[in-house]
N, CA, C, O and CB atoms as a CASP TS submission, in Angstrom:
PFRMAT TS
TARGET T0000
AUTHOR 0000-0000-0000
METHOD Language model
MODEL 1
PARENT N/A
ATOM      1  N   UNK     1     -14.866   7.560  11.056  1.00  0.00           N
ATOM      2  CA  UNK     1     -15.816   6.541  11.380  1.00  0.00           C
ATOM      3  C   UNK     1     -13.936   4.865  11.180  1.00  0.00           C
ATOM      4  O   UNK     1     -13.222   4.629  10.205  1.00  0.00           O
ATOM      5  CB  UNK     1     -17.807   6.624   9.629  1.00  0.00           C
ATOM      6  N   UNK     2     -13.937   4.207  12.655  1.00  0.00           N
ATOM      7  CA  UNK     2     -12.801   3.680  12.712  1.00  0.00           C
ATOM      8  C   UNK     2     -13.212   2.126  11.950  1.00  0.00           C
ATOM      9  O   UNK     2     -14.216   1.549  12.370  1.00  0.00           O
ATOM     10  CB  UNK     2     -12.219   3.730  14.312  1.00  0.00           C
ATOM     11  N   UNK     3     -12.664   1.701  11.195  1.00  0.00           N
ATOM     12  CA  UNK     3     -14.026   0.444  10.502  1.00  0.00           C
ATOM     13  C   UNK     3     -12.868  -0.951  10.348  1.00  0.00           C
ATOM     14  O   UNK     3     -11.902  -0.867   9.590  1.00  0.00           O
ATOM     15  CB  UNK     3     -14.974   1.074   8.235  1.00  0.00           C
ATOM     16  N   UNK     4     -13.114  -2.050  11.082  1.00  0.00           N
ATOM     17  CA  UNK     4     -12.057  -3.092  11.223  1.00  0.00           C
ATOM     18  C   UNK     4     -12.971  -4.314   9.747  1.00  0.00           C
ATOM     19  O   UNK     4     -14.084  -4.527   9.267  1.00  0.00           O
ATOM     20  CB  UNK     4     -11.960  -3.857  13.409  1.00  0.00           C
ATOM     21  N   UNK     5     -12.145  -4.574   9.671  1.00  0.00           N
ATOM     22  CA  UNK     5     -12.775  -5.571   8.535  1.00  0.00           C
ATOM     23  C   UNK     5     -12.614  -7.271   9.479  1.00  0.00           C
ATOM     24  O   UNK     5     -11.605  -7.166  10.176  1.00  0.00           O
ATOM     25  CB  UNK     5     -11.546  -5.457   6.662  1.00  0.00           C
ATOM     26  N   UNK     6     -13.219  -8.586   9.669  1.00  0.00           N
ATOM     27  CA  UNK     6     -12.376  -9.739  10.465  1.00  0.00           C
ATOM     28  C   UNK     6     -13.147 -10.763  10.015  1.00  0.00           C
ATOM     29  O   UNK     6     -14.257 -10.800  10.547  1.00  0.00           O
ATOM     30  CB  UNK     6     -12.258  -9.703  12.182  1.00  0.00           C
ATOM     31  N   UNK     7     -12.849 -11.888   8.939  1.00  0.00           N
ATOM     32  CA  UNK     7     -13.355 -12.984   8.669  1.00  0.00           C
ATOM     33  C   UNK     7     -12.868 -14.047   9.844  1.00  0.00           C
ATOM     34  O   UNK     7     -11.815 -14.205  10.462  1.00  0.00           O
ATOM     35  CB  UNK     7     -12.989 -13.303   7.256  1.00  0.00           C
ATOM     36  N   UNK     8     -13.951 -14.589   9.841  1.00  0.00           N
ATOM     37  CA  UNK     8     -15.261 -15.908  10.744  1.00  0.00           C
ATOM     38  C   UNK     8     -16.319 -16.135  10.123  1.00  0.00           C
ATOM     39  O   UNK     8     -16.894 -15.742   9.108  1.00  0.00           O
ATOM     40  CB  UNK     8     -16.029 -15.504  12.233  1.00  0.00           C
ATOM     41  N   UNK     9     -16.568 -17.387  11.553  1.00  0.00           N
ATOM     42  CA  UNK     9     -17.219 -18.223  11.252  1.00  0.00           C
ATOM     43  C   UNK     9     -17.956 -18.228  12.067  1.00  0.00           C
ATOM     44  O   UNK     9     -17.754 -17.785  13.197  1.00  0.00           O
ATOM     45  CB  UNK     9     -16.792 -19.133  10.997  1.00  0.00           C
ATOM     46  N   UNK    10     -19.704 -19.096  11.369  1.00  0.00           N
ATOM     47  CA  UNK    10     -20.170 -19.227  12.403  1.00  0.00           C
ATOM     48  C   UNK    10     -20.039 -20.676  12.655  1.00  0.00           C
ATOM     49  O   UNK    10     -20.176 -21.585  11.836  1.00  0.00           O
ATOM     50  CB  UNK    10     -21.360 -18.665  12.451  1.00  0.00           C
ATOM     51  N   UNK    11     -19.747 -20.757  13.937  1.00  0.00           N
ATOM     52  CA  UNK    11     -20.190 -22.476  15.102  1.00  0.00           C
ATOM     53  C   UNK    11     -21.504 -23.786  14.865  1.00  0.00           C
ATOM     54  O   UNK    11     -21.914 -23.251  13.835  1.00  0.00           O
ATOM     55  CB  UNK    11     -20.859 -21.790  16.870  1.00  0.00           C
ATOM     56  N   UNK    12     -21.756 -24.121  14.904  1.00  0.00           N
ATOM     57  CA  UNK    12     -23.061 -25.119  14.948  1.00  0.00           C
ATOM     58  C   UNK    12     -23.965 -24.596  15.397  1.00  0.00           C
ATOM     59  O   UNK    12     -25.127 -24.541  14.994  1.00  0.00           O
ATOM     60  CB  UNK    12     -23.039 -26.288  15.654  1.00  0.00           C
ATOM     61  N   UNK    13     -23.161 -23.882  16.868  1.00  0.00           N
ATOM     62  CA  UNK    13     -25.422 -23.978  17.291  1.00  0.00           C
ATOM     63  C   UNK    13     -25.272 -22.330  16.351  1.00  0.00           C
ATOM     64  O   UNK    13     -25.530 -21.415  17.133  1.00  0.00           O
ATOM     65  CB  UNK    13     -26.434 -23.723  20.201  1.00  0.00           C
ATOM     66  N   UNK    14     -24.995 -21.907  15.197  1.00  0.00           N
ATOM     67  CA  UNK    14     -25.218 -19.714  15.419  1.00  0.00           C
ATOM     68  C   UNK    14     -24.886 -19.070  15.623  1.00  0.00           C
ATOM     69  O   UNK    14     -25.459 -18.017  15.344  1.00  0.00           O
ATOM     70  CB  UNK    14     -25.701 -18.885  15.943  1.00  0.00           C
ATOM     71  N   UNK    15     -23.742 -19.053  16.250  1.00  0.00           N
ATOM     72  CA  UNK    15     -23.106 -18.159  16.560  1.00  0.00           C
ATOM     73  C   UNK    15     -22.309 -18.086  16.762  1.00  0.00           C
ATOM     74  O   UNK    15     -21.757 -19.174  16.931  1.00  0.00           O
ATOM     75  CB  UNK    15     -23.268 -17.759  17.015  1.00  0.00           C
ATOM     76  N   UNK    16     -21.520 -16.976  16.934  1.00  0.00           N
ATOM     77  CA  UNK    16     -20.385 -16.081  16.369  1.00  0.00           C
ATOM     78  C   UNK    16     -19.482 -15.397  17.453  1.00  0.00           C
ATOM     79  O   UNK    16     -19.861 -14.467  18.164  1.00  0.00           O
ATOM     80  CB  UNK    16     -21.018 -14.929  15.481  1.00  0.00           C
ATOM     81  N   UNK    17     -18.199 -15.992  17.490  1.00  0.00           N
ATOM     82  CA  UNK    17     -17.810 -15.032  18.730  1.00  0.00           C
ATOM     83  C   UNK    17     -16.803 -14.470  18.150  1.00  0.00           C
ATOM     84  O   UNK    17     -16.183 -15.351  17.554  1.00  0.00           O
ATOM     85  CB  UNK    17     -17.402 -15.649  20.184  1.00  0.00           C
ATOM     86  N   UNK    18     -16.028 -12.857  17.932  1.00  0.00           N
ATOM     87  CA  UNK    18     -15.208 -11.716  17.742  1.00  0.00           C
ATOM     88  C   UNK    18     -13.889 -11.612  18.561  1.00  0.00           C
ATOM     89  O   UNK    18     -14.185 -11.074  19.628  1.00  0.00           O
ATOM     90  CB  UNK    18     -16.011 -10.587  18.017  1.00  0.00           C
ATOM     91  N   UNK    19     -12.752 -11.856  18.525  1.00  0.00           N
ATOM     92  CA  UNK    19     -11.806 -11.715  19.621  1.00  0.00           C
ATOM     93  C   UNK    19     -11.342 -11.089  19.337  1.00  0.00           C
ATOM     94  O   UNK    19     -11.383 -11.023  18.109  1.00  0.00           O
ATOM     95  CB  UNK    19     -11.096 -12.427  20.091  1.00  0.00           C
ATOM     96  N   UNK    20     -10.036  -9.503  20.339  1.00  0.00           N
ATOM     97  CA  UNK    20      -9.539  -9.306  19.829  1.00  0.00           C
ATOM     98  C   UNK    20      -9.753  -8.470  18.886  1.00  0.00           C
ATOM     99  O   UNK    20      -9.111  -8.423  17.837  1.00  0.00           O
ATOM    100  CB  UNK    20      -9.283  -9.983  19.783  1.00  0.00           C
ATOM    101  N   UNK    21     -10.984  -7.510  19.305  1.00  0.00           N
ATOM    102  CA  UNK    21     -11.382  -6.828  18.397  1.00  0.00           C
ATOM    103  C   UNK    21     -10.468  -5.373  18.910  1.00  0.00           C
ATOM    104  O   UNK    21     -10.257  -5.192  20.109  1.00  0.00           O
ATOM    105  CB  UNK    21     -13.077  -6.862  18.305  1.00  0.00           C
ATOM    106  N   UNK    22      -9.855  -4.163  17.610  1.00  0.00           N
ATOM    107  CA  UNK    22      -9.109  -2.989  17.818  1.00  0.00           C
ATOM    108  C   UNK    22      -9.717  -2.198  18.107  1.00  0.00           C
ATOM    109  O   UNK    22      -9.400  -1.207  17.449  1.00  0.00           O
ATOM    110  CB  UNK    22      -8.457  -2.550  17.019  1.00  0.00           C
ATOM    111  N   UNK    23     -10.922  -1.885  19.135  1.00  0.00           N
ATOM    112  CA  UNK    23     -11.919  -1.238  20.457  1.00  0.00           C
ATOM    113  C   UNK    23     -11.581  -1.375  21.601  1.00  0.00           C
ATOM    114  O   UNK    23     -10.836  -2.271  22.000  1.00  0.00           O
ATOM    115  CB  UNK    23     -13.206  -1.721  20.638  1.00  0.00           C
ATOM    116  N   UNK    24     -12.210  -0.288  22.448  1.00  0.00           N
ATOM    117  CA  UNK    24     -11.821  -0.192  24.341  1.00  0.00           C
ATOM    118  C   UNK    24     -13.626  -0.282  24.646  1.00  0.00           C
ATOM    119  O   UNK    24     -14.800   0.061  24.503  1.00  0.00           O
ATOM    120  CB  UNK    24     -10.740   1.972  25.171  1.00  0.00           C
ATOM    121  N   UNK    25     -13.089  -0.675  24.911  1.00  0.00           N
ATOM    122  CA  UNK    25     -14.617  -1.074  26.008  1.00  0.00           C
ATOM    123  C   UNK    25     -15.951  -0.020  26.654  1.00  0.00           C
ATOM    124  O   UNK    25     -15.925   0.953  27.408  1.00  0.00           O
ATOM    125  CB  UNK    25     -13.940  -1.592  27.531  1.00  0.00           C
ATOM    126  N   UNK    26     -16.990  -0.694  26.006  1.00  0.00           N
ATOM    127  CA  UNK    26     -17.299   1.120  26.473  1.00  0.00           C
ATOM    128  C   UNK    26     -17.684   1.461  24.719  1.00  0.00           C
ATOM    129  O   UNK    26     -18.849   1.824  24.556  1.00  0.00           O
ATOM    130  CB  UNK    26     -15.321   2.386  27.342  1.00  0.00           C
ATOM    131  N   UNK    27     -16.873   1.381  23.510  1.00  0.00           N
ATOM    132  CA  UNK    27     -17.021   2.355  22.450  1.00  0.00           C
ATOM    133  C   UNK    27     -18.581   1.569  22.131  1.00  0.00           C
ATOM    134  O   UNK    27     -19.106   0.490  22.404  1.00  0.00           O
ATOM    135  CB  UNK    27     -15.595   2.397  21.067  1.00  0.00           C
ATOM    136  N   UNK    28     -18.865   2.556  21.547  1.00  0.00           N
ATOM    137  CA  UNK    28     -20.725   2.231  20.448  1.00  0.00           C
ATOM    138  C   UNK    28     -19.941   1.224  19.091  1.00  0.00           C
ATOM    139  O   UNK    28     -19.571   1.973  18.187  1.00  0.00           O
ATOM    140  CB  UNK    28     -21.818   4.564  19.316  1.00  0.00           C
ATOM    141  N   UNK    29     -19.752   0.289  18.914  1.00  0.00           N
ATOM    142  CA  UNK    29     -19.662   0.018  17.424  1.00  0.00           C
ATOM    143  C   UNK    29     -21.105  -0.025  16.853  1.00  0.00           C
ATOM    144  O   UNK    29     -22.125  -0.001  17.542  1.00  0.00           O
ATOM    145  CB  UNK    29     -18.884  -1.395  17.116  1.00  0.00           C
ATOM    146  N   UNK    30     -21.040  -0.105  15.245  1.00  0.00           N
ATOM    147  CA  UNK    30     -21.523  -1.169  13.665  1.00  0.00           C
ATOM    148  C   UNK    30     -21.611  -2.201  13.556  1.00  0.00           C
ATOM    149  O   UNK    30     -20.567  -2.722  13.166  1.00  0.00           O
ATOM    150  CB  UNK    30     -20.868  -1.265  12.591  1.00  0.00           C
ATOM    151  N   UNK    31     -22.718  -3.105  13.777  1.00  0.00           N
ATOM    152  CA  UNK    31     -21.561  -4.238  13.116  1.00  0.00           C
ATOM    153  C   UNK    31     -22.781  -4.836  12.049  1.00  0.00           C
ATOM    154  O   UNK    31     -23.993  -5.036  12.132  1.00  0.00           O
ATOM    155  CB  UNK    31     -20.717  -5.748  14.526  1.00  0.00           C
ATOM    156  N   UNK    32     -21.737  -4.995  11.021  1.00  0.00           N
ATOM    157  CA  UNK    32     -22.707  -5.573   9.801  1.00  0.00           C
ATOM    158  C   UNK    32     -22.408  -6.825   9.584  1.00  0.00           C
ATOM    159  O   UNK    32     -21.305  -7.132  10.035  1.00  0.00           O
ATOM    160  CB  UNK    32     -22.603  -4.889   8.417  1.00  0.00           C
ATOM    161  N   UNK    33     -23.036  -7.741   9.011  1.00  0.00           N
ATOM    162  CA  UNK    33     -23.078  -9.253   9.047  1.00  0.00           C
ATOM    163  C   UNK    33     -22.847  -9.388   7.022  1.00  0.00           C
ATOM    164  O   UNK    33     -23.502  -9.254   5.989  1.00  0.00           O
ATOM    165  CB  UNK    33     -25.013  -9.993   9.956  1.00  0.00           C
ATOM    166  N   UNK    34     -21.808  -9.649   7.373  1.00  0.00           N
ATOM    167  CA  UNK    34     -21.663  -9.925   5.296  1.00  0.00           C
ATOM    168  C   UNK    34     -21.736 -11.532   5.011  1.00  0.00           C
ATOM    169  O   UNK    34     -20.836 -12.040   5.679  1.00  0.00           O
ATOM    170  CB  UNK    34     -19.641  -9.326   4.417  1.00  0.00           C
ATOM    171  N   UNK    35     -22.280 -12.299   4.457  1.00  0.00           N
ATOM    172  CA  UNK    35     -22.059 -13.885   4.316  1.00  0.00           C
ATOM    173  C   UNK    35     -20.577 -13.736   2.910  1.00  0.00           C
ATOM    174  O   UNK    35     -20.696 -13.767   1.685  1.00  0.00           O
ATOM    175  CB  UNK    35     -24.047 -14.926   3.606  1.00  0.00           C
ATOM    176  N   UNK    36     -19.766 -13.634   3.456  1.00  0.00           N
ATOM    177  CA  UNK    36     -18.656 -14.629   2.486  1.00  0.00           C
ATOM    178  C   UNK    36     -18.876 -15.375   1.720  1.00  0.00           C
ATOM    179  O   UNK    36     -19.202 -16.553   1.865  1.00  0.00           O
ATOM    180  CB  UNK    36     -17.929 -15.409   2.959  1.00  0.00           C
ATOM    181  N   UNK    37     -18.655 -14.512   0.383  1.00  0.00           N
ATOM    182  CA  UNK    37     -19.067 -15.503  -1.027  1.00  0.00           C
ATOM    183  C   UNK    37     -18.439 -16.877  -1.373  1.00  0.00           C
ATOM    184  O   UNK    37     -17.766 -16.665  -2.381  1.00  0.00           O
ATOM    185  CB  UNK    37     -18.711 -14.725  -2.332  1.00  0.00           C
ATOM    186  N   UNK    38     -18.391 -17.461  -1.219  1.00  0.00           N
ATOM    187  CA  UNK    38     -18.179 -19.123  -1.396  1.00  0.00           C
ATOM    188  C   UNK    38     -17.116 -19.201  -3.419  1.00  0.00           C
ATOM    189  O   UNK    38     -17.508 -19.030  -4.573  1.00  0.00           O
ATOM    190  CB  UNK    38     -20.585 -20.165  -1.421  1.00  0.00           C
ATOM    191  N   UNK    39     -15.656 -19.567  -2.744  1.00  0.00           N
ATOM    192  CA  UNK    39     -15.125 -19.185  -4.468  1.00  0.00           C
ATOM    193  C   UNK    39     -15.312 -20.684  -4.919  1.00  0.00           C
ATOM    194  O   UNK    39     -15.358 -21.782  -4.365  1.00  0.00           O
ATOM    195  CB  UNK    39     -13.116 -18.485  -4.781  1.00  0.00           C
ATOM    196  N   UNK    40     -15.417 -20.074  -6.489  1.00  0.00           N
ATOM    197  CA  UNK    40     -16.295 -21.411  -7.362  1.00  0.00           C
ATOM    198  C   UNK    40     -15.139 -22.001  -7.638  1.00  0.00           C
ATOM    199  O   UNK    40     -14.191 -21.296  -7.983  1.00  0.00           O
ATOM    200  CB  UNK    40     -17.334 -21.122  -8.910  1.00  0.00           C
ATOM    201  N   UNK    41     -14.987 -23.559  -7.526  1.00  0.00           N
ATOM    202  CA  UNK    41     -14.087 -24.557  -7.847  1.00  0.00           C
ATOM    203  C   UNK    41     -13.490 -24.474  -9.194  1.00  0.00           C
ATOM    204  O   UNK    41     -12.379 -24.759  -9.643  1.00  0.00           O
ATOM    205  CB  UNK    41     -14.697 -25.763  -7.692  1.00  0.00           C
ATOM    206  N   UNK    42     -14.603 -23.984  -9.710  1.00  0.00           N
ATOM    207  CA  UNK    42     -14.147 -23.424 -11.722  1.00  0.00           C
ATOM    208  C   UNK    42     -14.189 -23.209 -12.232  1.00  0.00           C
ATOM    209  O   UNK    42     -14.572 -23.501 -13.365  1.00  0.00           O
ATOM    210  CB  UNK    42     -13.951 -23.406 -12.661  1.00  0.00           C
ATOM    211  N   UNK    43     -13.461 -21.877 -11.286  1.00  0.00           N
ATOM    212  CA  UNK    43     -13.113 -20.585 -11.946  1.00  0.00           C
ATOM    213  C   UNK    43     -11.797 -19.929 -10.738  1.00  0.00           C
ATOM    214  O   UNK    43     -11.767 -19.649  -9.540  1.00  0.00           O
ATOM    215  CB  UNK    43     -14.789 -19.455 -12.115  1.00  0.00           C
ATOM    216  N   UNK    44     -10.677 -19.909 -12.085  1.00  0.00           N
ATOM    217  CA  UNK    44      -9.180 -19.846 -11.849  1.00  0.00           C
ATOM    218  C   UNK    44      -8.613 -18.751 -11.696  1.00  0.00           C
ATOM    219  O   UNK    44      -8.601 -17.772 -12.442  1.00  0.00           O
ATOM    220  CB  UNK    44      -8.492 -20.347 -12.731  1.00  0.00           C
ATOM    221  N   UNK    45      -8.112 -18.925 -10.671  1.00  0.00           N
ATOM    222  CA  UNK    45      -7.731 -17.969  -9.399  1.00  0.00           C
ATOM    223  C   UNK    45      -6.548 -17.161  -9.764  1.00  0.00           C
ATOM    224  O   UNK    45      -6.083 -16.331  -8.982  1.00  0.00           O
ATOM    225  CB  UNK    45      -7.352 -18.820  -8.000  1.00  0.00           C
ATOM    226  N   UNK    46      -5.944 -17.434 -11.189  1.00  0.00           N
ATOM    227  CA  UNK    46      -4.766 -17.395 -11.641  1.00  0.00           C
ATOM    228  C   UNK    46      -4.990 -17.346 -13.313  1.00  0.00           C
ATOM    229  O   UNK    46      -4.667 -18.303 -14.018  1.00  0.00           O
ATOM    230  CB  UNK    46      -3.951 -18.606 -11.032  1.00  0.00           C
ATOM    231  N   UNK    47      -5.583 -16.111 -13.858  1.00  0.00           N
ATOM    232  CA  UNK    47      -6.409 -16.286 -14.986  1.00  0.00           C
ATOM    233  C   UNK    47      -4.898 -15.347 -16.014  1.00  0.00           C
ATOM    234  O   UNK    47      -4.729 -15.364 -17.234  1.00  0.00           O
ATOM    235  CB  UNK    47      -8.417 -15.404 -14.771  1.00  0.00           C
ATOM    236  N   UNK    48      -4.507 -15.020 -15.525  1.00  0.00           N
ATOM    237  CA  UNK    48      -2.942 -15.028 -16.786  1.00  0.00           C
ATOM    238  C   UNK    48      -1.961 -16.410 -16.407  1.00  0.00           C
ATOM    239  O   UNK    48      -1.897 -17.103 -17.423  1.00  0.00           O
ATOM    240  CB  UNK    48      -1.565 -13.218 -16.451  1.00  0.00           C
ATOM    241  N   UNK    49      -1.430 -16.830 -15.633  1.00  0.00           N
ATOM    242  CA  UNK    49      -0.969 -17.310 -15.179  1.00  0.00           C
ATOM    243  C   UNK    49      -0.691 -18.802 -17.047  1.00  0.00           C
ATOM    244  O   UNK    49      -1.397 -19.209 -17.969  1.00  0.00           O
ATOM    245  CB  UNK    49      -1.774 -17.351 -13.588  1.00  0.00           C
ATOM    246  N   UNK    50       0.156 -18.918 -16.756  1.00  0.00           N
ATOM    247  CA  UNK    50       1.283 -19.847 -18.395  1.00  0.00           C
ATOM    248  C   UNK    50       0.402 -18.466 -19.289  1.00  0.00           C
ATOM    249  O   UNK    50      -0.492 -18.441 -18.443  1.00  0.00           O
ATOM    250  CB  UNK    50       0.597 -22.549 -19.271  1.00  0.00           C
ATOM    251  N   UNK    51       0.101 -17.690 -19.984  1.00  0.00           N
ATOM    252  CA  UNK    51       0.080 -16.861 -20.664  1.00  0.00           C
ATOM    253  C   UNK    51       1.210 -16.375 -21.253  1.00  0.00           C
ATOM    254  O   UNK    51       2.200 -16.209 -20.540  1.00  0.00           O
ATOM    255  CB  UNK    51      -0.452 -16.197 -20.180  1.00  0.00           C
ATOM    256  N   UNK    52       1.283 -15.962 -23.094  1.00  0.00           N
ATOM    257  CA  UNK    52       2.437 -15.555 -22.841  1.00  0.00           C
ATOM    258  C   UNK    52       2.497 -14.061 -22.608  1.00  0.00           C
ATOM    259  O   UNK    52       1.312 -13.728 -22.647  1.00  0.00           O
ATOM    260  CB  UNK    52       3.224 -15.984 -23.813  1.00  0.00           C
ATOM    261  N   UNK    53       3.421 -12.684 -22.327  1.00  0.00           N
ATOM    262  CA  UNK    53       3.268 -11.732 -21.968  1.00  0.00           C
ATOM    263  C   UNK    53       3.333 -11.235 -23.818  1.00  0.00           C
ATOM    264  O   UNK    53       3.704 -11.781 -24.857  1.00  0.00           O
ATOM    265  CB  UNK    53       4.277 -11.309 -20.684  1.00  0.00           C
ATOM    266  N   UNK    54       2.476  -9.319 -23.260  1.00  0.00           N
ATOM    267  CA  UNK    54       2.989  -8.420 -24.399  1.00  0.00           C
ATOM    268  C   UNK    54       4.245  -8.107 -24.446  1.00  0.00           C
ATOM    269  O   UNK    54       5.004  -7.876 -23.504  1.00  0.00           O
ATOM    270  CB  UNK    54       2.419  -7.259 -24.456  1.00  0.00           C
ATOM    271  N   UNK    55       4.553  -8.102 -26.120  1.00  0.00           N
ATOM    272  CA  UNK    55       6.094  -7.669 -26.795  1.00  0.00           C
ATOM    273  C   UNK    55       6.164  -6.093 -26.574  1.00  0.00           C
ATOM    274  O   UNK    55       6.383  -5.985 -25.367  1.00  0.00           O
ATOM    275  CB  UNK    55       6.257  -8.049 -28.695  1.00  0.00           C
ATOM    276  N   UNK    56       6.116  -5.249 -26.936  1.00  0.00           N
ATOM    277  CA  UNK    56       6.290  -4.185 -27.672  1.00  0.00           C
ATOM    278  C   UNK    56       8.404  -4.031 -27.358  1.00  0.00           C
ATOM    279  O   UNK    56       9.285  -4.054 -26.498  1.00  0.00           O
ATOM    280  CB  UNK    56       4.985  -2.725 -26.963  1.00  0.00           C
ATOM    281  N   UNK    57       7.992  -3.809 -29.528  1.00  0.00           N
ATOM    282  CA  UNK    57       9.447  -3.203 -29.919  1.00  0.00           C
ATOM    283  C   UNK    57       9.984  -1.857 -29.022  1.00  0.00           C
ATOM    284  O   UNK    57      10.525  -1.782 -27.919  1.00  0.00           O
ATOM    285  CB  UNK    57       9.358  -2.703 -31.577  1.00  0.00           C
ATOM    286  N   UNK    58       9.744  -1.252 -29.611  1.00  0.00           N
ATOM    287  CA  UNK    58       9.025  -0.109 -29.054  1.00  0.00           C
ATOM    288  C   UNK    58       8.628   0.963 -28.393  1.00  0.00           C
ATOM    289  O   UNK    58       8.980   2.113 -28.653  1.00  0.00           O
ATOM    290  CB  UNK    58       8.739  -0.188 -28.911  1.00  0.00           C
ATOM    291  N   UNK    59       8.068   0.709 -27.733  1.00  0.00           N
ATOM    292  CA  UNK    59       6.972   0.812 -26.711  1.00  0.00           C
ATOM    293  C   UNK    59       6.870   3.031 -26.550  1.00  0.00           C
ATOM    294  O   UNK    59       6.016   3.908 -26.682  1.00  0.00           O
ATOM    295  CB  UNK    59       7.716  -0.372 -24.806  1.00  0.00           C
ATOM    296  N   UNK    60       8.207   2.933 -26.237  1.00  0.00           N
ATOM    297  CA  UNK    60       7.873   4.774 -26.180  1.00  0.00           C
ATOM    298  C   UNK    60       7.592   5.313 -27.840  1.00  0.00           C
ATOM    299  O   UNK    60       7.304   6.509 -27.839  1.00  0.00           O
ATOM    300  CB  UNK    60       9.634   5.861 -25.446  1.00  0.00           C
ATOM    301  N   UNK    61       7.616   4.593 -29.491  1.00  0.00           N
ATOM    302  CA  UNK    61       7.788   5.789 -30.244  1.00  0.00           C
ATOM    303  C   UNK    61       6.334   4.807 -30.676  1.00  0.00           C
ATOM    304  O   UNK    61       5.883   3.682 -30.463  1.00  0.00           O
ATOM    305  CB  UNK    61       9.405   6.318 -31.354  1.00  0.00           C
ATOM    306  N   UNK    62       5.971   6.090 -31.431  1.00  0.00           N
ATOM    307  CA  UNK    62       4.549   6.796 -31.650  1.00  0.00           C
ATOM    308  C   UNK    62       3.665   5.658 -32.602  1.00  0.00           C
ATOM    309  O   UNK    62       4.465   5.196 -33.415  1.00  0.00           O
ATOM    310  CB  UNK    62       4.756   8.488 -32.565  1.00  0.00           C
ATOM    311  N   UNK    63       2.392   5.084 -32.779  1.00  0.00           N
ATOM    312  CA  UNK    63       2.033   3.991 -33.254  1.00  0.00           C
ATOM    313  C   UNK    63       1.649   4.526 -34.074  1.00  0.00           C
ATOM    314  O   UNK    63       0.540   3.991 -34.092  1.00  0.00           O
ATOM    315  CB  UNK    63       1.366   3.145 -32.724  1.00  0.00           C
ATOM    316  N   UNK    64       1.613   5.470 -35.160  1.00  0.00           N
ATOM    317  CA  UNK    64       1.328   6.221 -36.301  1.00  0.00           C
ATOM    318  C   UNK    64       3.159   7.007 -36.135  1.00  0.00           C
ATOM    319  O   UNK    64       3.944   7.130 -35.195  1.00  0.00           O
ATOM    320  CB  UNK    64      -0.419   7.413 -36.107  1.00  0.00           C
ATOM    321  N   UNK    65       3.188   7.437 -37.832  1.00  0.00           N
ATOM    322  CA  UNK    65       4.287   8.036 -37.948  1.00  0.00           C
ATOM    323  C   UNK    65       3.617   9.309 -38.305  1.00  0.00           C
ATOM    324  O   UNK    65       2.620   9.487 -39.003  1.00  0.00           O
ATOM    325  CB  UNK    65       5.311   7.415 -38.871  1.00  0.00           C
ATOM    326  N   UNK    66       4.547  10.354 -37.536  1.00  0.00           N
ATOM    327  CA  UNK    66       4.484  12.660 -36.862  1.00  0.00           C
ATOM    328  C   UNK    66       3.693  12.220 -39.264  1.00  0.00           C
ATOM    329  O   UNK    66       2.607  11.737 -38.944  1.00  0.00           O
ATOM    330  CB  UNK    66       7.931  14.607 -36.259  1.00  0.00           C
ATOM    331  N   UNK    67       3.691  12.206 -39.660  1.00  0.00           N
ATOM    332  CA  UNK    67       3.678  12.394 -41.781  1.00  0.00           C
ATOM    333  C   UNK    67       1.813  12.529 -41.510  1.00  0.00           C
ATOM    334  O   UNK    67       0.951  13.363 -41.789  1.00  0.00           O
ATOM    335  CB  UNK    67       4.482  10.122 -43.336  1.00  0.00           C
ATOM    336  N   UNK    68       1.856  11.126 -40.783  1.00  0.00           N
ATOM    337  CA  UNK    68      -0.104  11.081 -40.572  1.00  0.00           C
ATOM    338  C   UNK    68      -0.567  11.390 -39.975  1.00  0.00           C
ATOM    339  O   UNK    68      -1.689  10.888 -39.912  1.00  0.00           O
ATOM    340  CB  UNK    68      -0.913  10.263 -40.411  1.00  0.00           C
ATOM    341  N   UNK    69      -0.232  12.509 -38.920  1.00  0.00           N
ATOM    342  CA  UNK    69      -0.950  13.566 -37.864  1.00  0.00           C
ATOM    343  C   UNK    69      -1.499  14.509 -39.484  1.00  0.00           C
ATOM    344  O   UNK    69      -1.044  14.711 -40.610  1.00  0.00           O
ATOM    345  CB  UNK    69       0.517  14.673 -36.331  1.00  0.00           C
ATOM    346  N   UNK    70      -2.596  14.818 -38.770  1.00  0.00           N
ATOM    347  CA  UNK    70      -3.160  15.790 -39.142  1.00  0.00           C
ATOM    348  C   UNK    70      -3.843  17.269 -37.930  1.00  0.00           C
ATOM    349  O   UNK    70      -4.496  17.333 -36.888  1.00  0.00           O
ATOM    350  CB  UNK    70      -4.118  14.995 -39.909  1.00  0.00           C
ATOM    351  N   UNK    71      -3.259  18.119 -38.782  1.00  0.00           N
ATOM    352  CA  UNK    71      -3.485  20.070 -37.514  1.00  0.00           C
ATOM    353  C   UNK    71      -3.783  20.790 -38.427  1.00  0.00           C
ATOM    354  O   UNK    71      -3.540  21.247 -39.544  1.00  0.00           O
ATOM    355  CB  UNK    71      -1.881  21.129 -36.544  1.00  0.00           C
ATOM    356  N   UNK    72      -4.511  20.726 -37.408  1.00  0.00           N
ATOM    357  CA  UNK    72      -5.789  22.435 -38.025  1.00  0.00           C
ATOM    358  C   UNK    72      -5.254  23.205 -37.073  1.00  0.00           C
ATOM    359  O   UNK    72      -4.765  23.037 -35.956  1.00  0.00           O
ATOM    360  CB  UNK    72      -8.029  22.474 -37.783  1.00  0.00           C
ATOM    361  N   UNK    73      -5.547  24.403 -38.054  1.00  0.00           N
ATOM    362  CA  UNK    73      -5.305  25.539 -37.377  1.00  0.00           C
ATOM    363  C   UNK    73      -5.901  26.180 -37.562  1.00  0.00           C
ATOM    364  O   UNK    73      -5.812  27.281 -37.018  1.00  0.00           O
ATOM    365  CB  UNK    73      -4.471  26.048 -37.378  1.00  0.00           C
TER
END
């Protein structure tokens, strides 16, 4: 199944015009209409902007010393 996603706006007559679709004339297609959620102006689209990055002194060193590991044989 070949899927194609496109965002369009319903006009004032309640009609939707789709153009330049990647299908051939005579192809049978299934049409599913989903409402695009409106962006909430109170929601920050960049939640990590101006945040301090994490810093690791030795990222490849173990978090605990090897002496603290228990090995069961």
